[in-house]
C-alpha positions as CSV (number, residue, x, y, z in Angstrom):
1,M,41.7,50.0,-16.9
2,Q,39.4,47.9,-15.3
3,A,35.8,47.9,-16.1
4,Q,33.1,49.7,-14.2
5,N,29.6,49.0,-13.9
6,I,28.0,52.8,-14.5
7,V,24.1,51.8,-13.8
8,Q,22.7,52.7,-10.8
9,N,21.1,50.0,-9.0
10,G,21.5,47.8,-12.2
11,G,19.7,44.8,-10.5
12,F,16.8,46.7,-8.9
13,E,18.2,45.7,-5.4
14,E,18.0,48.9,-3.6
15,I,14.0,49.7,-3.0
16,D,12.3,52.0,-0.7
17,F,9.6,49.5,0.1
18,C,8.4,46.4,-1.1
19,P,6.0,46.9,-4.3
20,N,2.5,46.4,-4.0
21,S,0.7,48.0,-7.1
22,A,1.5,48.8,-10.8
23,G,3.9,51.3,-12.0
24,Q,6.0,51.5,-8.8
25,I,9.3,51.2,-10.7
26,W,10.6,54.4,-9.0
27,V,10.6,52.4,-5.8
28,A,14.1,51.3,-7.1
29,E,15.4,54.8,-7.4
30,P,16.7,56.3,-10.0
31,W,14.7,54.2,-12.3
32,F,11.5,55.7,-13.6
33,G,9.1,54.8,-16.5
34,S,8.1,56.9,-19.6
35,N,5.1,56.4,-21.9
36,G,3.6,53.7,-19.5
37,S,4.1,52.6,-15.9
38,P,6.8,50.0,-15.7
39,D,6.3,47.5,-13.0
40,L,8.8,46.3,-10.4
41,F,8.8,42.7,-8.7
42,Y,10.6,41.7,-5.7
43,T,10.8,38.9,-3.5
44,C,9.2,41.0,-0.6
45,G,6.5,42.4,-3.1
46,Y,2.8,42.1,-2.2
47,N,0.3,39.6,-4.0
48,T,0.9,40.3,-7.9
49,Y,4.3,41.9,-7.6
50,S,5.9,39.1,-5.7
51,I,8.9,37.0,-6.8
52,P,8.7,34.2,-8.5
53,Q,4.9,34.0,-8.7
54,N,3.4,37.4,-10.0
55,K,0.7,38.7,-12.3
56,L,2.8,38.0,-15.3
57,G,3.5,34.1,-14.5
58,F,6.1,32.4,-12.6
59,Q,10.0,33.7,-13.2
60,L,12.7,33.4,-10.7
61,T,15.4,36.3,-10.9
62,N,18.4,36.3,-13.0
63,S,20.3,37.3,-9.7
64,G,19.4,39.1,-6.6
65,N,15.8,39.8,-5.4
66,G,14.3,41.9,-8.1
67,Y,13.5,42.7,-11.5
68,A,11.1,45.1,-13.9
69,A,9.1,44.8,-16.5
70,I,7.6,47.1,-19.4
71,G,5.2,46.3,-22.2
72,T,7.0,46.3,-25.4
73,Y,3.6,45.6,-27.8
74,S,0.1,45.7,-27.6
75,E,-2.6,45.5,-30.1
76,G,-4.1,48.5,-29.1
77,S,-7.4,50.2,-30.5
78,H,-7.1,52.0,-33.7
79,G,-3.8,50.7,-34.8
80,F,-2.3,52.4,-31.8
81,N,1.0,50.4,-30.6
82,P,1.6,51.4,-26.9
83,R,5.2,50.6,-25.5
84,E,6.7,51.4,-22.3
85,F,10.0,52.9,-21.8
86,L,12.6,52.0,-18.8
87,Q,14.9,55.1,-17.9
88,G,17.6,55.4,-15.1
89,D,20.5,58.2,-14.3
90,L,23.7,56.5,-15.0
91,R,26.4,57.1,-12.0
92,Y,28.2,59.6,-14.4
93,A,28.1,60.8,-17.9
94,L,29.4,58.8,-20.7
95,Q,32.1,60.1,-22.6
96,A,32.2,61.2,-26.1
97,G,34.5,58.7,-28.3
98,E,34.8,56.2,-25.8
99,S,33.8,52.7,-26.1
100,Y,31.2,51.3,-23.9
101,Y,30.0,47.5,-23.2
102,V,26.1,47.5,-22.7
103,Q,24.8,44.0,-21.1
104,F,21.1,42.9,-19.9
105,F,19.3,40.2,-19.4
106,V,15.6,39.4,-20.7
107,S,12.9,37.1,-20.0
108,Q,9.6,36.8,-21.7
109,A,6.7,37.0,-19.3
110,D,4.5,33.6,-19.2
111,S,1.4,35.9,-19.8
112,M,2.8,37.4,-22.8
113,Q,1.8,36.3,-26.2
114,F,4.3,38.0,-28.2
115,A,8.0,37.7,-28.1
116,S,10.3,40.8,-28.1
117,H,12.8,41.9,-30.5
118,N,14.4,44.9,-31.9
119,L,15.4,45.6,-28.4
120,G,17.3,48.5,-27.7
121,V,19.1,50.8,-25.5
122,T,19.4,54.6,-26.3
123,F,21.0,57.3,-24.3
124,T,20.1,60.9,-23.6
125,P,21.3,64.0,-21.8
126,T,18.3,64.8,-19.7
127,D,14.5,63.1,-18.9
128,T,13.0,62.4,-22.1
129,A,9.2,62.8,-22.2
130,E,10.4,64.2,-25.4
131,Y,11.8,60.9,-26.5
132,L,8.3,60.2,-27.8
133,L,8.4,63.0,-30.1
134,C,11.3,61.5,-32.1
135,Y,10.5,57.8,-31.8
136,P,11.1,55.8,-33.9
137,G,13.8,57.9,-34.9
138,C,16.0,58.4,-32.3
139,E,19.4,57.0,-32.3
140,I,19.7,53.2,-30.7
141,Y,22.8,52.4,-29.7
142,Y,22.8,48.8,-29.0
143,E,19.9,46.8,-30.5
144,N,19.1,43.1,-30.5
145,T,18.0,42.3,-34.0
146,S,14.9,40.7,-35.1
147,V,16.9,37.7,-36.1
148,N,17.2,37.1,-32.1
149,P,13.5,37.0,-30.8
150,L,14.0,36.9,-27.3
151,T,11.3,34.1,-26.6
152,S,12.6,32.2,-23.4
153,K,9.7,32.1,-20.7
154,T,12.0,30.2,-18.3
155,D,15.5,31.6,-18.5
156,W,17.0,35.0,-18.7
157,T,18.7,35.8,-22.3
158,R,21.7,37.8,-22.2
159,V,21.4,40.9,-24.8
160,N,25.3,42.5,-25.2
161,G,27.3,44.2,-27.0
162,T,29.7,47.6,-27.7
163,F,28.8,51.1,-28.8
164,I,30.7,54.3,-29.1
165,S,29.2,57.0,-27.0
166,E,28.3,60.9,-27.2
167,I,28.0,62.6,-23.9
168,Y,24.9,61.6,-22.1
169,D,23.9,60.8,-18.4
170,L,20.7,59.1,-18.9
171,M,19.6,55.5,-20.2
172,M,16.5,54.3,-21.6
173,I,15.6,50.9,-22.6
174,V,12.7,50.1,-25.2
175,R,10.7,47.4,-26.3
176,L,11.5,45.4,-23.3
177,N,9.7,42.8,-20.7
178,S,11.7,41.8,-17.5
179,L,15.0,42.9,-17.1
180,E,18.5,43.3,-15.4
181,V,21.1,46.0,-16.8
182,V,24.8,46.4,-16.6
183,I,26.6,49.2,-18.7
184,T,30.4,49.1,-18.5
185,L,33.2,51.5,-19.9
186,I,35.6,49.5,-21.7
C-alpha cells in the first residue's frame, strides 16, 4: 500500500486571501485555532504577515508559500502560561488499530526567547474547545521530547514518528511555533 497524506492543506498553500492581521489561520482552511489566535504568514501577506520578513523575524518557508505560527510559552501574569493550539480536519478519519506516520517541521521564531520542546500531536473526534478541560492530561500520540529542544532559528527541524490510532478525524498540534504538517497512513 502506498502512503497517502491525509492532512488537508498541510503546507498552508490554499488560502482565501493574503493574511493581513493576527489570528487569520482560518484563511488556510480547514485550519483553525484553539486557546488563542494562531497566525498565518504567506509570501503575499501584508506588512508583518509576509514571508520571509515578518513580525516574528526572518524565516523562509520549508516548502511552498506559507506557514503558521502559534505561541507555545509565555511568562503570563499570576503564573498563567497561555498556549495556542492549531487544529485541522483530516481528509478522512483515522482507523482504530492502524499505524500512522506523523511528520512536521518547526523553526523557532527570531523574536522568541524560549525554544519549544515536548511538542505534541493529539487527535480528537470533534472540535475541541473542551480540550482545555483535559490539558495536560490528554493523550499525545506523538511527542518531541525535552531532550530535543527545537532551537534552530534559521533551519526547519523535522519532528516525526509513528503511532497506533483510535478513530479520530481532527488533529491538534500543541506547543509549536512555525510549522508545516504531514500525517501519513503506513
